[in-house]
N, C-alpha and C positions, 0 to 999 in steps of 0.2 A: 809973438806966437802964443796961442793959448796952450794951457797944459796938455789938453788932449792931442794937440798937433805934434807934441814932442814925443809921442809914443814910439818906442823902439830906438830912440836916439841914445843908444848906449855909449858910454864913454869909450872913445877909440883907443885910449891907453890901456884899457882892460884887456888882458890876453887870457882867453879861455882855453885851457887844455880840454881835450875831449874827456868828459866825465863818464867814467865807466864803473858801474856798480859791480865790481869784481872783488874777490877776496884779497885783502891786503895782508902781506906777510911781513910788514914792517915791525920793528922791535918795540915800537911805542904804541901798540894797539891798546885801546881803552876797554874797560869793563862797563857795562850798564849796571844800574843799581840792583838788577836781578841776577847777577852772575852767580852768586852762591845758591840762589833759589833754583836756577837752571840745573846746576850740578847736582843738587840734592834730588832733583826729579829726573835724573838720567839724561840730561841734555848733552849731546855731542857738540862740543864747542869748537868753532872754527873762526879764523880771522876774516872779517868781512867789512869793507868800507871803513877801516880804522878801528873796528870794535871786535871783541870776541863775542860771537853770537851763536845761539843754538841752531844748528842746521836740522836736527831731528832729536827725538827723545827715544824712549824704549820701543815705541811703535815705529814701524817703517814709514817712510814718506808717503807711500801709497795708502796705508791705513789712515794716516793723519788727513790726507786729502779727502778720502771717502767719508771720514767721520765729520769733517767740516761741512760737507755737502748734505749730510743727513741730520746732523745735530748742531754742535757748536764747538769751536776751538778758540783758545786764547794764544795770541802771538805777542811777543815783546818786540816792539819796533822803535825802541828808544834811541836807536842810532840815527833816526831821521832828525833833520834840523827843524826845530820849532822857533818861530820868530813872532814877536809882537811889534806892531808899528803904531806909534803914537803921534799926536800933533794935530793942529788945526787943518793942515793940508795933507793928511795921510792918504786920503783917497786919490787926490790928484797925483801924489808921488807914485803910488802903486800903478797908476795908469800910464806912467812913463816907463815902467820896467816890465809890465806884464800885459797880456792881451785882453783883460777883463774890464768891463765897464763897472768899476768898483763903486762909483758914486751912486749908481742906480741899482746896485745890489741891495736887496732888502736886509734889514737887520735880522740877525739870527740865521742867515743863509750863507752857504758855502758854494764855491764854484771851482771846477777844474780850470786851470790857467796854464800859461806858458811864458817863459822868458824866451824872446826871439831876437836873433841878430838882425839889425836894421838894414844890413847890406845884402846878406844872402838869404834871409828868411829862415835860416837854420834854427832848430830848437836848441836852446842852451840849457834848459831844464823844464820839467813839468812840476806843477805844484797845486796845492789846494789853498785858496784864499777865503777867509771867513770874515764877514762883517758882523762883529759882535754888537750887543746892545749896551756895551760899555764904552770906554774911551780909547779903544784900540782895535786894530785889525789883527787877526791871528792867521799865521801862515805855516804850512808844513811843506818842506822841500826835501829832495832826495839826499840820502846820506853820502852817496858817492860824489856829489857835487857841492858838498858843504862848504869847503874852503872857497871855491869859486863864487858860489852864491853870496857868501858873506862879503867877499871883496866887491862884487857887483853892487850889492845893496849899500854897503858903507860908502863907496866912492860916489854912487849916484845920490845918496842922501846928503853928502857933503856938498856936492854941486848944487843940489836943489836948495839947500839952506843958504848957500852963498848968494842966491838970487832973492833972498828975503822971505823964503817960505819956512813954515814951522813943521818939522817932522823929526822924529827920533826913533831909534831901533833898539830892541832888546832881544838878543839872541839867548835862548833858554838852553843852558848847558844840561846835558843828561844827568849830571850829578845833582841837579836841583829839580828838574822836571822830566818825568818819564812819559812814555807813550805806549799804551797797550791797544791791541785790536782784538775785539771779541766778535767772531764771525761765524755765521751759520744760521739756518732757519730757526733755531731755538734761542738765538741771542737776545731777542727782546724779552722773552719770558724769563730768561736767566737774569739779565741785568735789572729787570723791574723789581726783583726781590731786594736789591741793594740800593735803590734810589727812591726818593719820595715823589719825583715828578712823574707824570703820566707819559710813558714812552710811546703809547699809541698815537699821541698827538705830535710826536717828533718825527717828521717825515724825512725822506731821503734828502741828504745834503743840508738838513737843518742842524743847528748848533746851539747849545745852551750851556751856561755854567751851572753846575749842580754839585750836590754832596753825594759821594759814592762811598758806601761802607762806613759812613760817619765822617769821611774826610771831605772837608770843604775846599773851595777853590779848585775844583776839578772841571774840565771841559769835556762835554760829550758831543761828538759829531756823528751823525748817522751816515756813515759811509764806510768804505773799505776797499780792499784790493784783491778780492777773491771771487767776485761775481755773485756773492750771497748777500742777504740782509746782514747788517752788522753795525758796529759802533767802534769809533776810535776814542780812547779815553786818555786825556792828558791829566796826569796825576802827580802831585808833589812827590819827589823821589824818596823822601824819608818815610812815606806811607805806602809806596807802590807794592812792596812785598806783601804787606798785610792785605791789600786789595786783591792782588793776584791769588794769594792763598785762599781768600774768601770765595773768589769766583770758581776756583777749581774744586771746591768742596761740593759743588753741584754735580750730580751724577752725569749729566749730559755734556759736561765741559771737560775737554782734554787739552793738554798743551800741544802746540804745533810749532815747528821751526821754519826757518827760511826755505828749506827744501819744498815743503808743502805749499808755502806761500807763493813760490815761483810756479809750481805746477798748476795751482788754482787760478792764478792770474792769466797764465798761458791758455788754459782751457776756456777761460772767460773772454779771451781776445783782448786783454788789456796790455798796453805798451809798457815795456821796461826800458828806462833810460840807460843808454850805453849798449843795449842789445838790439832793440827794435827801432829806437829813435836816438838821434844824437845831433851834434852841431851841423852835420852834413845833410840832415833830413828836414824837410819843410813840413809845416802842418798839412799841406796838400797831400804829400806822399804818405803821411801818417794817418790820413782820414781824421784829422783833428781841427779842420777849419771851423767846425761848429763851436770851438772854444773862443773864437775871436769875436769880440763885440764889434759889429759892423759900424756903429755910430762913432767909434773912437779910432778908426783906421785912417791915418793920414794918406793923402793921395798917392804919395810916392810908394807906399807899401802895396797898393793895388797892382803896380807893375811887377813887383816881386811875386805876388800871388799868381798873376796872370802868366808870367813866364814859367812858374813852377807847374801850373796846370798844363800849359802848352807842351812843355818838355815831357811831362808824364804821359799825356795822351798820345804824343807822337811816338814815344817809345813803345806804348801799347800797340799802336798801329803797325809798327815795324815787326812786332812779334807775331803777328797774325797774317796769314795768307788767305785771301778770299778767292774761292774757286767757284766759277759759274758752270753748271752742268747743263 
């Protein structure tokens, strides 16, 4: 069987709990590297997906929401799981666990993708996969599914390597690598001040390694979760506070928390895992079939998609009564 035909063949021993991005009140919650920075700037800290995160600052959530729409806001999203995938067969490996045609993804490009259950078609998580122009793939997955995603990837990579393939994983801990999101119509103008590359040539879902505020080995992805133009910045944690401080010195930039991030993505019609989509939701029901690379779908998955379409449209028909006058 070719690598592409093993798409969705997730290890049956893996048991996925429903990943829900809810506040965690466990005693072992972690801090991001910006915890002190948030507190100094009036952040209201709450437990969320295993981390203490700022839900808002001195401004209300509504004010932060509106400011992001008209100017620019900085979000700390270091609770997300960042992963690097190495090896000669890294693209083939990722095509076994996500729905994207990674081999034909252009270098420097990112794509929204999904982990999907091979039997039910249910979404196990959504993610952004990036094909860098270096020797690795870069991936960002949801904080609420971190443990399950790490288990999936680790067990699948072990199985993949046992058949003679070359792949390895590096999970980037938030203590060593942080993630910022600079979002809003002013974001390009603001960030351009702190980088040497021409951001006008970095288009939506493009990705590049760059120096930010003098800090090398940073990654810039032109994407976000607000419905606005914006950038996600992967920065070494020992320098992230300096980068964040530099960005908020710009008049148009304000800090925003998880509260505004949620209202912004909701207004933009973006799915939230654990709320709008979960393991019981298929890409059909979520209007996410466009993420699936058709050339890499095995025949048996067509039946899953067909049955999902059929069930969905039958339920729609049952909800409507046609009257002829």
